[in-house]
C-alpha positions in Angstrom: -9.5 -2.3 18.1 -10.9 -1.7 14.6 -10.1 -3.8 12.0 -6.8 -2.5 10.4 -8.4 -2.2 6.8 -7.4 0.6 4.3 -9.9 3.6 3.8 -12.4 2.1 1.6 -14.7 2.8 -1.5 -11.1 3.3 -3.7 -10.0 6.0 -1.4 -6.9 3.9 -0.5 -6.1 3.0 -4.2 -6.0 7.3 -4.9 -4.3 8.0 -2.4 -1.4 5.2 -1.9 1.5 6.7 -3.9 3.8 6.8 -0.9 3.6 3.3 -0.7 3.6 2.3 -4.2 7.0 4.3 -4.8 9.0 2.6 -1.8 7.7 -0.9 -2.7 9.2 0.1 -6.4 12.6 0.2 -4.7 12.8 -3.5 -3.7 13.0 -3.9 -7.9 16.2 -5.8 -7.3 15.6 -8.1 -4.9 12.1 -9.0 -6.5 14.2 -9.9 -9.7 16.9 -11.9 -7.8 13.9 -14.1 -6.1 12.4 -14.8 -9.4 15.6 -15.4 -10.8 16.3 -18.1 -8.2 12.6 -19.5 -7.1 11.8 -22.8 -8.2 10.1 -23.4 -11.4 7.4 -26.9 -10.3 5.5 -28.4 -12.9 1.9 -27.4 -13.1 0.0 -24.5 -11.9 2.5 -21.9 -10.6 1.1 -19.9 -8.0 1.5 -16.2 -6.8 0.0 -14.9 -3.5 -0.5 -10.9 -2.8 -0.2 -11.2 0.9 -2.4 -7.8 2.0 -3.3 -6.4 -1.1 -5.6 -3.7 -0.1 -7.8 -2.2 -3.3 -4.9 -3.9 -5.8 -3.8 -0.7 -7.5 -0.2 -1.1 -6.2 0.1 -5.0 -6.4 -0.4 -4.4 -10.8 2.8 -3.2 -11.6 4.8 -5.7 -8.8 2.6 -8.4 -10.1 3.2 -8.2 -13.9 6.8 -8.3 -13.2 6.3 -11.1 -11.3 4.3 -13.1 -14.3 6.4 -12.0 -16.5 9.6 -13.5 -15.3 8.1 -16.6 -14.3 6.6 -16.7 -17.9 10.0 -16.5 -19.4 11.4 -18.9 -17.1 8.1 -21.4 -17.2 8.1 -21.0 -21.2 4.6 -20.1 -23.1 1.3 -21.1 -22.1 1.8 -22.4 -18.3 -1.0 -21.5 -16.1 -0.8 -19.0 -13.6 -2.6 -18.2 -10.3 -2.7 -14.9 -8.4 -4.4 -14.8 -5.4 -5.1 -11.9 -3.0 -5.6 -11.7 0.2 -6.7 -9.5 2.8 -9.0 -9.1 5.5 -12.9 -9.8 5.1 -13.2 -6.3 5.7 -11.3 -5.0 2.8 -13.0 -3.3 -0.1 -12.9 -6.1 -2.7 -15.0 -4.6 -4.6 -12.1 -1.8 -5.7 -9.8 -4.6 -6.3 -12.1 -6.6 -8.6 -12.7 -2.8 -10.5 -9.0 -2.6 -10.6 -8.1 -6.1 -12.2 -10.7 -5.5 -14.9 -10.7 -1.8 -16.0 -7.5 -0.5 -15.4 -4.8 -0.2 -18.2 -1.9 -1.6 -16.0 -3.9 -4.3 -14.7 -1.7 -7.6 -14.8 -4.7 -9.3 -16.3 -4.2 -8.1 -19.6 -2.7 -10.1 -22.4 -2.1 -12.8 -19.9 -4.5 -16.0 -21.2 -2.9 -18.1 -18.7 -3.3 -16.1 -16.0 -6.0 -16.3 -13.2 -7.2 -14.7 -10.5 -8.8 -15.2 -7.1 -9.5 -13.6 -3.7 -8.8 -15.1 0.1 -10.7 -12.7 2.6 -9.0 -14.2 5.9 -6.0 -12.9 7.8 -2.4 -13.6 6.8 -1.6 -14.6 10.1 -3.4 -18.1 9.3 -2.5 -20.8 6.7 -4.5 -19.5 3.4 -3.4 -22.2 1.2 -2.5 -25.7 0.5 0.8 -27.1 1.8 3.1 -26.9 -0.9 0.9 -25.0 -3.2 2.7 -21.6 -3.3 5.3 -20.6 -5.9 6.2 -17.2 -5.0 4.7 -14.2 -2.2 4.5 -11.2 -2.2 3.6 -8.3 0.5 4.3 -5.0 0.7 3.5 -2.5 3.9 1.1 -4.9 5.3 3.3 -6.6 7.7 3.3 -4.0 10.4 -0.2 -4.2 11.2 -0.6 -6.4 14.2 -3.5 -9.2 14.7 -4.6 -7.4 17.7 -4.1 -4.7 19.9 -3.1 -5.8 23.7 -3.9 -2.1 25.2 -4.4 1.5 23.8 -1.6 3.8 24.4 -1.8 6.5 27.5 -0.9 9.7 25.8 -0.3 9.0 21.8 -1.9 7.2 18.9 2.1 5.7 17.3 3.3 2.9 19.1 6.8 3.8 18.4 6.0 6.8 21.1 4.6 3.8 23.7 6.2 3.9 27.2 8.1 0.9 28.9 5.4 -1.2 29.6 3.1 -0.1 27.1 6.3 -1.2 24.3 6.9 -4.6 26.2 2.6 -5.7 25.4 2.9 -4.7 21.7 6.2 -6.4 20.9 4.9 -9.5 22.8 2.2 -9.4 19.7 4.3 -7.9 16.7 7.0 -11.1 17.6 3.9 -13.4 17.5 2.6 -12.2 14.5 5.7 -12.4 12.7 6.4 -16.0 13.4 3.0 -17.0 12.5 3.3 -15.5 9.2 6.4 -17.2 8.5 5.1 -20.7 9.8 1.8 -20.4 7.8 4.2 -19.3 4.7 6.9 -22.2 5.2 3.7 -24.8 5.1 2.4 -22.7 2.1 5.2 -22.7 -0.2 6.8 -25.3 -2.3 10.3 -26.6 -1.5 12.3 -23.6 -3.5 9.7 -21.0 -3.5 10.6 -17.7 -2.6 8.9 -14.8 -0.6 9.6 -10.9 -1.1 8.5 -8.6 1.7 8.6 -4.7 1.9 7.4 -3.8 5.4 8.0 -0.8 7.6 10.7 -0.8 9.7 12.9 1.2 12.2 16.8 2.3 11.7 19.0 1.9 14.1 17.7 4.9 15.9 14.5 3.7 16.0 13.1 5.8 13.6 10.3 5.0 11.3 10.2 8.2 9.1 6.5 9.0 10.6 7.3 10.7 13.6 6.9 14.2 13.1 3.6 13.5 11.1 2.2 11.2 14.0 3.2 13.5 16.8 1.4 16.3 14.9 -1.8 14.2 14.3 -1.9 13.5 17.9 -1.4 17.1 18.8 -4.4 18.0 16.5 -6.5 14.8 18.2 -5.5 16.4 21.5 -6.5 19.8 20.7 -10.4 18.8 19.7 -10.8 17.4 22.8 -9.5 20.6 24.6 -12.4 22.4 22.5 -15.0 19.4 23.5 -15.0 18.2 19.6 -13.9 14.9 20.4 -14.9 13.2 23.7 -11.7 12.3 25.8 -13.0 8.6 25.7 -12.9 8.6 22.0 -9.2 9.6 22.1 -8.8 7.4 24.6 -9.3 4.6 22.5 -7.3 5.9 19.4 -4.1 4.0 18.9 -2.9 2.5 15.4 -2.7 -0.8 15.3 0.6 -0.6 13.1 4.4 -1.7 15.0 7.4 -1.6 12.7 10.1 -4.0 14.0 13.7 -3.6 14.3 16.3 -5.5 12.5 16.7 -7.5 15.4 12.8 -8.4 15.3 13.1 -9.9 11.7 16.1 -12.1 12.4 14.8 -13.3 15.4 12.6 -16.4 13.8 15.8 -17.6 11.4 18.0 -17.2 14.6 16.6 -19.3 16.9 15.9 -22.4 15.2 11.9 -21.7 14.8 11.9 -21.8 11.0 14.3 -24.6 10.1 12.2 -24.8 6.5 12.8 -21.1 6.0 16.1 -19.4 5.2 16.3 -15.4 5.1 18.4 -14.9 2.1 18.3 -10.6 2.1 16.8 -8.4 4.3 17.7 -4.4 3.7 16.6 -1.9 6.2 16.6 1.8 5.0 15.2 5.0 4.2 12.7 4.9 0.6 11.8 7.4 -1.3 8.9 9.8 0.0 7.0 10.7 -3.2 5.2 13.8 -2.0 8.3 15.1 -0.3 10.1 14.6 -3.7 7.2 16.2 -5.4 7.4 19.4 -2.8 10.9 20.0 -2.9 10.4 20.4 -6.7 7.4 22.3 -6.7 7.8 24.1 -3.4 3.4 23.8 -3.2 3.2 23.8 0.5 -0.7 22.8 0.0 -0.2 20.0 -2.6 1.9 18.3 0.0 -0.4 18.7 2.9 -3.0 17.0 0.8 -0.9 14.5 -0.4 0.5 13.7 3.3 -3.7 14.0 4.6 -4.1 11.6 2.0 -2.1 9.2 2.8 -2.8 9.4 6.5 -6.6 8.8 6.0 -5.9 6.1 3.3 -4.1 4.0 6.0 -5.1 5.2 9.3 -8.3 6.6 9.2 -10.5 3.4 9.8 -8.5 2.5 12.6 -8.9 5.8 14.2 -12.1 7.3 12.9 -14.2 4.3 12.0 -17.0 5.1 10.3 -17.4 8.6 11.8 -16.8 10.8 9.1 -17.9 14.2 10.8 -15.2 13.5 13.0 -12.6 12.4 10.2 -13.3 15.6 7.9 -12.8 17.7 11.1 -9.3 16.1 11.9 -8.3 16.2 8.3 -9.1 20.3 7.7 -7.1 20.7 11.0 -4.6 18.2 10.0 -3.6 19.8 6.7 -3.9 23.4 7.6 -1.0 22.4 10.3 1.2 20.3 7.9 0.8 23.9 5.5 2.3 25.9 8.3 5.3 24.4 8.4 6.0 21.2 5.6 10.0 20.7 6.1 8.9 19.0 9.8 6.5 16.4 8.2 9.1 16.0 5.0 10.8 12.4 5.5 11.7 9.5 4.1 10.2 6.1 5.1 11.8 3.6 6.3 11.6 0.3 4.9 12.3 -3.2 5.5 12.7 -5.5 2.3 13.3 -9.4 2.9 14.1 -12.2 0.8 12.9 -15.5 2.3 13.3 -18.8 0.8 11.9 -22.4 1.7 14.7 -25.2 1.6 
């Protein structure tokens, strides 16, 4: 399995508007969590779990810091800890922190930043040290891929046996993430998580796009431009969860120190779709969706094979432009607020 990191060299920063717009729908939940979080003495610590290259974190982190400063008083030191896999493009994160106009470091002399390059399915911070945790569009990525799908790249289309194996890993990942955060959070600490999900009908909003991508890849195999065994190994290691799966660890007594205060699953805006509906610009929409796809899923499918990736992008973009309405769907997301008792 390729490490589930985003496309590097700042590409994800430049092509992750869809994630940023959907995550903004969590603002009301974020505000309630910031009003409820315990303000302990000393350093206040925020963790950004699954930060990628940082662009989408700047606005919500600035909001968190300002609300905590309002409650803690002026001059309180605060630490922001960004976490992601060691293969992440941390250089782009550092550049974003230091150079972008909306960096949360601007005008906040008592705010400090650090990075942890490890999986968030492990403990990353000292016990009882974390005030507030945030994660957006990271927790649907799996720690390991137990198998490659036989006929598709997207786990929603797994066979019954394949789906069972994927669900087992996804359940363990979710429990592990929460158990480690339970140890890290201070009493009264809060988490706000925005995660890819499926609705009551089992849809994530990405199925038409993923089916088209899978069809393009199969056509390239038929043409001899991609080897059959290369395609056979292509599975995106991301699995959206159901409402029942999100709730399960809280209902069976496995996490006595955590309380699931809010869970909202629903459609969130697709920025590219909304722009296309306003402009009717099919080519621009196709480019937006192809950029989103490669930014998030390209490394998992193509690794460092740029010629294969570029060939796919050319075919995929052209196919979207022919029938954009088939791909234009809102994203289904889960927004959660979790508190440590």
